[in-house]
N, C-alpha and C positions, 0 to 999 in steps of 0.2 A: 076547138075541132077535136072529136073523138077518133080513134084510131078505125081506119075503114076494116069491116071484116071481123072485128072484135069478138064476134059470135063464133066464128069459126078459128080462132085463135089457135096456132099448134106451139106445145111448150114439148119439145122432145125429152122422153125421160133421160136419157145420156146427158143432155144439157143439164138438168137439174140434179141427178145424183152422181155424175160423173165429173161434173165441175162446180157448179154453184153451192153444192154441199160437200163437196170432198175435201177434208181436210188434208188429203196426201197430194191434190192437185198442185202443180209448181203456181199456176197464175191464179187459180181458185180458191185458192185455200185462205186469203184475206176475206174474200166475200162468204166462205163458207164460216167463218168465224162470226162475221156479222149476221148473218141470217139465222144461224143457231143461236146466237146471244138472244132472240127474238122468239125462239120455242120452235123454229123448224128444225127438223131432224134428217138425217141421211135415211133412218129407217122408214120414215114417211115421205117420199120426195113428191107423192101426189098432193100433200097439203100446200107446199110450196109452189107447184105448177097451178093449183086451183086460184092461190092468192094473186100470182103473177096475172092469169088470166082476168080475173075480176079486176086488177090494177089496170091493164090495158083498157077494158071495157067501162070503166068508170073516170078514170082521169083524162085529162087534156094532153093533147100533143103539144109537144114543147118545141119541137123541130122536126122538119121534112127535108130530105135529100134525094134528090132524083138523081139516077145512074142508067145507062144501057141497060143494066141487068135488072133492075128494079127499083123500088122506093124504100128506102129507110127512115122510120118514125121514132121519134125519141117521146116516152109517155113521161111524165114526173107527177109526183105526188105521194100523198101517206098509201100505205098498204097495210091492210089489216094483218095482224101476227098472232101466232098461236098462243101469246102469253098475254094478248091483250092490249098491248102498245101499238103503235101506229107509226113506225120506221119511215122516214121519207126516202124512197126509192126512185131511181133512175131505171127503165126499161127500155130495151131497143129491139126492135121489131122491122123485118124486112118482108117486102111484099115482092117475089120476083115477077119479072115482066110478064103479062099473061096471065098471071095468077089472080086469086082473090083474098087467099086466107095468108095473115099474116104469120110469119115465124118466129119465135124467139131468137134474138140474137146472144144477148147478155141482160145481165141486171147486176145493181151494185149501189151502194149508199149514195144518197144524193144530200151534199152537205148545204143544209140550208143558208140561203143568201148567196149560193156559189152557183155559178153557170156550169 
């Protein structure tokens, strides 16, 4: 199964530049180190945003969790990186109840062979 509404997926700029690519963010700095090691940079957050949208559209949904507030989707697989490599990534998306567009919650390295 693919992520529903992936063509309209929202990746907030602050989520990318202020968290996933922020070496200063307490919780995001380890994710920033990971993504930066593959050529993503804080100077060009749109590159990571596009890669995450493509990841959501092309990879399979690994888990779905329903709640009264909406549905959480976990997408897993390789993601194209600026340096030409393809790291394994888990991205998490949320579609609020009554909405159709998924919004990025987070993304992080997926250790191959581990759930």
